[in-house]
C-alpha positions as CSV (number, residue, x, y, z in Angstrom):
1,M,-0.3,-4.4,24.9
2,N,1.8,-1.9,23.1
3,P,4.7,-3.0,21.3
4,M,7.2,-1.1,23.5
5,H,5.8,-2.4,26.6
6,R,5.9,-6.0,25.1
7,M,9.5,-5.7,24.0
8,E,10.6,-4.0,27.2
9,R,9.0,-6.9,29.3
10,F,10.5,-9.4,27.1
11,L,14.0,-8.0,27.7
12,D,13.5,-7.7,31.4
13,Q,12.5,-11.4,31.5
14,H,15.6,-12.1,29.9
15,M,17.7,-9.8,32.2
16,I,18.9,-7.8,29.1
17,P,19.7,-4.1,29.7
18,F,18.5,-1.7,27.3
19,E,18.0,2.0,26.5
20,I,15.4,3.7,24.9
21,V,16.4,6.1,22.2
22,S,13.7,8.9,20.9
23,H,14.0,10.3,17.4
24,P,12.0,12.4,15.1
25,H,9.2,10.8,13.4
26,S,10.7,8.8,10.4
27,H,9.1,6.5,7.7
28,T,12.3,4.6,6.2
29,S,15.1,2.8,8.2
30,A,17.4,5.1,6.3
31,E,15.3,8.3,7.5
32,T,15.4,6.6,10.8
33,A,19.2,6.3,11.0
34,R,19.5,9.8,9.8
35,A,16.9,11.2,12.4
36,A,18.8,9.2,15.4
37,G,22.2,10.3,14.1
38,L,23.2,6.5,13.9
39,P,25.4,4.9,11.1
40,P,22.6,2.8,9.3
41,G,24.8,-0.3,10.0
42,R,23.9,0.0,13.7
43,L,20.3,0.1,12.9
44,V,18.6,-3.4,12.6
45,K,15.9,-3.5,10.2
46,G,13.2,-6.6,10.1
47,V,12.1,-7.8,7.0
48,L,9.2,-10.1,6.8
49,L,9.3,-12.7,4.2
50,D,7.0,-15.2,2.8
51,G,7.9,-18.6,2.6
52,T,6.2,-21.7,1.4
53,D,4.1,-22.2,4.3
54,C,5.6,-19.9,6.6
55,Q,6.6,-16.5,7.4
56,M,9.9,-15.2,8.8
57,V,11.5,-12.2,9.8
58,A,15.1,-11.6,8.7
59,M,17.0,-9.2,10.9
60,I,19.8,-7.2,9.1
61,P,21.7,-4.0,9.2
62,A,19.5,-1.2,7.8
63,D,22.1,-0.5,5.1
64,Q,21.8,-4.0,3.9
65,E,19.3,-6.0,2.0
66,V,18.2,-9.7,2.2
67,H,19.5,-11.8,-0.5
68,L,16.4,-14.0,-1.0
69,G,18.3,-16.5,-3.1
70,K,21.1,-17.4,-0.2
71,L,18.7,-17.4,2.6
72,G,16.3,-19.8,0.5
73,L,19.4,-22.2,-0.2
74,D,20.3,-22.3,3.5
75,H,16.9,-22.8,4.6
76,G,15.8,-25.0,1.7
77,V,12.7,-22.6,1.1
78,E,12.0,-20.2,-1.3
79,F,11.3,-16.6,0.0
80,S,9.7,-13.6,-1.0
81,L,9.1,-10.4,0.7
82,A,6.1,-10.0,2.3
83,D,3.5,-7.1,1.6
84,E,2.8,-4.3,4.1
85,E,-0.5,-5.9,4.9
86,S,1.1,-9.3,6.0
87,V,3.2,-6.9,8.4
88,S,0.3,-5.0,9.9
89,R,-1.5,-8.1,10.4
90,L,1.2,-10.0,12.0
91,F,2.0,-7.1,14.2
92,S,-1.1,-5.2,14.5
93,E,0.0,-3.5,17.7
94,C,2.8,-1.6,16.0
95,A,2.6,1.3,13.6
96,P,1.6,0.3,10.0
97,G,4.4,-1.3,8.4
98,V,6.7,-1.3,11.3
99,V,8.3,-4.8,11.8
100,P,9.4,-4.7,15.5
101,G,13.1,-5.3,16.5
102,L,12.3,-8.3,18.5
103,P,9.6,-10.3,16.2
104,N,10.6,-13.4,18.6
105,A,8.6,-11.4,21.5
106,W,5.3,-12.0,19.5
107,G,6.3,-15.7,18.7
108,V,7.3,-15.0,15.1
109,E,10.0,-17.3,13.5
110,M,13.2,-15.1,12.8
111,V,16.7,-15.5,11.4
112,W,19.4,-12.8,11.7
113,D,22.5,-12.0,9.9
114,D,26.0,-12.3,11.6
115,D,26.8,-8.8,10.3
116,L,24.9,-7.6,13.3
117,M,27.7,-8.8,15.3
118,T,30.2,-6.5,14.2
119,Q,29.0,-3.4,15.8
120,P,29.7,-2.5,19.8
121,D,25.7,-2.1,20.0
122,V,22.5,-1.9,17.7
123,Y,19.3,-0.1,17.6
124,L,16.1,-2.4,17.6
125,E,12.7,-0.6,16.0
126,A,10.5,-0.3,19.0
127,G,7.2,-0.8,17.0
128,D,6.7,2.9,16.1
129,H,8.1,5.6,14.0
130,E,9.6,7.6,17.0
131,R,11.5,5.5,19.4
132,L,14.5,2.7,19.2
133,L,15.8,0.2,21.8
134,R,19.6,0.4,22.0
135,I,21.2,-2.9,22.9
136,E,24.6,-3.9,23.7
137,T,25.4,-6.4,20.9
138,R,27.0,-8.9,23.3
139,F,23.2,-9.4,24.3
140,L,21.9,-9.7,21.1
141,R,22.3,-13.6,20.9
142,E,20.3,-13.7,24.0
143,A,17.7,-11.3,23.0
144,F,17.1,-13.1,19.5
145,G,17.1,-16.3,21.6
146,D,17.8,-19.7,19.6
147,A,17.0,-18.2,16.2
148,P,19.0,-19.3,13.4
149,H,21.5,-16.9,12.0
150,C,24.0,-16.8,9.0
151,H,25.3,-14.5,6.6
152,F,22.6,-13.6,3.9
153,C,22.5,-10.0,3.3
154,Q,24.4,-8.0,0.8
155,P,24.6,-4.0,0.3
156,R,21.6,-2.3,-0.7
157,M,21.6,-1.5,-4.3
158,H,20.7,2.0,-4.4
159,T,17.5,2.9,-6.6
160,H,16.3,6.4,-7.1
């Protein structure tokens, strides 16, 4: 099943309205936000983390990064960033390196940052490099199910 269909089905099952937004092909979340004409804080980025004996996706605004220490303390697990191979293995139907915006539709553990609730709507990766799913923030909690949430991201350190 392609990732877009899997996510559409998941949202339909939970009766969550969404809209598909197409954008020019992009590789990074910063490029995606630009291509779609969005402020990066409204684009949700999934970051796959390796824990001691688990993997988990952290969902954060695209202009932020995961504060691994803070998240590790909250969960009592030490996390590190997973490599792209792990991402592609876990989400094999998605384009290489893409973490879909609803990892829970794949049965993958996730955690999300409370900062996502500050926007009127958010845009989730649809599993390829050309489409996003727009969801009103008030439906985000339902979309993410019973996944834990807290504040664990920090502004990205700009490295050039």
